[in-house]
N, C-alpha and C positions, 0 to 999 in steps of 0.2 A: 640326141634329138635330131630327127631328120630335117632336111631343108624345108619340106612342106609344112611340117609341124611348127618349125620356127617361124615361118611366115604367117601361119595362122595365129600364133600367139602374139606376134607383133601387130597384126591387124586387130586382134582383140584389144590390145593395149590402146591402140588409136581410137577404136570405137568407145572404149570406156572414158578416155580423156574427152571425147566429144559428147559424152552424156547419152550414149546410145547403148544401154545395157543389153537389149535383146540381140542386136547385131553382134555385140561382143560375146554374148553367150553362145550364139551359133558357131562362132569361130572357135571358142574354147571347147565346145562339144566335139566339133570335127577334129580338133587336135587331141582329143582323148582326155582332157583335164576336166573330169566330170564334176567334181565338187565345186570348183570356181564357176563352171558353167551353170550349175544348179543355183548357186547364189545369185548369179546375174539374171537368170530367168525369173527367180523369185522377186528380185528387185524390180524387174521390168513388168511384173504382173502376170507372167505366163506360168501359173502355178502347176498346170498339167505337165508341161515339159520340165519344170523344176522338180516335180515329184519323180518323174521318170529318171532324171539324171541322178538325183539323190539315191534312188533305189539301186541303180546300176553301180553307184559308188559305195553301196552297202551302208549308207547312212539312213537307216530305216526310220528312226524317230522323226527325222527331218522330212522324209518322204510322206510319212503318215500325217504329219502336221499339215502339209500342203493339201493332201487329199481331203482331210477333214475341213479345211477352210473352204474347199470347193463344195462341201456337202456330200462328198462321195464316200460314204461309209464303207461300202463293200471293197472298194479299191484300197482304202486305208487298212482294213482288216487283212486283205490279201497280201499286203506288204509284210505284215507280221507272220502270216502263214508261210510265205516263201522263205522267210528268214528262219523258220523252224520254231517260232514262238507262238504256239496256238492259243496259249492262255491270254497273251496280250491281244491276239486277234479277237478272242471272245470278249475281252474287256471292251474293246472298241465297239464291237457289235451291240453289246448290251447298253453301254453308256451313251454312245452317240446315235445309235439306231434303234434302241429298244427291241432288238431282235433276240429275244430271250431263247427262242427255239434253237436257232443255229448256234448261239453262244453255248447253250447246254450241250449240244451235240459235240462241239469242239472240246469242251473241258471234260466230257465223259469218254472221249476217245483215247486210243492207246498212245497218241503222240503228246498228250498233255501231261506235263510233269506234275507229280503230287506236290502239295504244299499249300501254304496259306493263301497265295494268290488265287489258286483254283477254288479253294473253299469260299473266298469272298465272292468270286464270280457266281458260283452256284447259289450262295445265299442271296445275293442281289437279284438273280433271276427269280428265285422263289418269291421274294418280297414284291417285285414288280408284277408278278403273275397273281398276286392276291393271297399268297400263302403266309402272310404275316412276317413279323420281324425277328422271331425268335432265333432262326438260323443265323441271321446276320449279327444279332447281338452276341451269340455264342462265338461266331467267327472273330469278331472284334475283341472279345474277351480273351481269346487264345493268342493274340499277337504277342510277340516278344517285345516287351517294353524296354528292353536294354538296347533296342535298335530304333533307328528312324530312317525309313526309306520308302521304296515303292509300295510294299504291302500296307504300310500305315497311311500313306497318301491315298491309296485306293480305298481304304476303309473309311476315311473321311468323306471322300466323294460319294461312296455308296450310301453312307448315312444321310448325306445331303439329298441324294436323289430320291430317297424314300421319305423325306420329310422328318428325319430324326436328328436334329442338331444336337440333342443331348448325347447321343451316341458318338457323334463326331467330336464333341467337346471332351468326352471321356477319353478318346484316343489320344488327343493332345495332352490331357492331364496326366494320363498314365506314362506317356513318353517323357514328359517333363519330370515326373516323380522318379522315373527310371534312370535319370542321369543325363538327360539331354536338354540342358537349359537353352540351347540355341533354337530349339523348336518354338520357343516363345515368339519369335519373329513371325513364323507361319501361323501360329495360333492367333496372334493379334490380327494379322491380315484376314484370316478366315472369319474371326469374330466381327470385324468391321463389315465384311461383306454379307455374312449370314445372319448376324444378330443386330447389326447397326451400332455396335459399340463394344468396348472391351471391359466393361464393368465386371468385377469379380475375378479377373485374371490375375496371376501373380504379378507383383511389382517388378521393377527393374527395367533397364533399358531394353527397348525392342530391337 
C-alpha cells in the first residue's frame, strides 16, 4: 500500500468514527477500495455514487439495487448488460419498467443464453402485452421442481405481476413436493403478503 493510499484509508477511518460516511466514502474511493466506498455512499444516501462504485467493483446485484431504488430502470438494466447477463437485464426492464419491447429484443438476441429464465421473460412479456397466460403457465410447469433458485423466484414474481396467485402458489407447492421443505419459509412470507394469510399451507415450523 502506498503512503498516499494509507493516508486516505486512515482519513476514511477518522471520518467513519466521526459519523461522516460520505466523506469517508470519498476517501475510500480515492484509495481504490471500491466496495467499502460503495457501502459508505449507500449508508450516506448517495445511491448514484454507490451504484457506480458497486459496478466498478463488479458487484452487479448491489449496483442494480441502488439504481432501482432511485427509479432508474435503464441504468439498472445496463449494469446487467455490461456484465454480460442480458436475460437479467431484460427481467429488470419488464418487471421494473414494463418495457416489454426492449426486454423481448434482448432475450431474442444472440447474446441471450437459452433456458428457463429466458422462457419466463418471454412469457411474461406476452402476458403483459395482453397475449394471455398460457405461455407463462407452460413455462412455470416446465420448471425443475428438484431445484429452488432464481428461475423459481422469477416464476413467482411473474405470476404475481399478471395477477395469478394460483400459479405462484403452484410453483411453491411443486418445489415443496419436489424435496425442498425449506421453501416453506418463503411460501409463508409470500402467502402473507399476496393472500393475507397462510391457510392451507403445509404445517410445520416456518
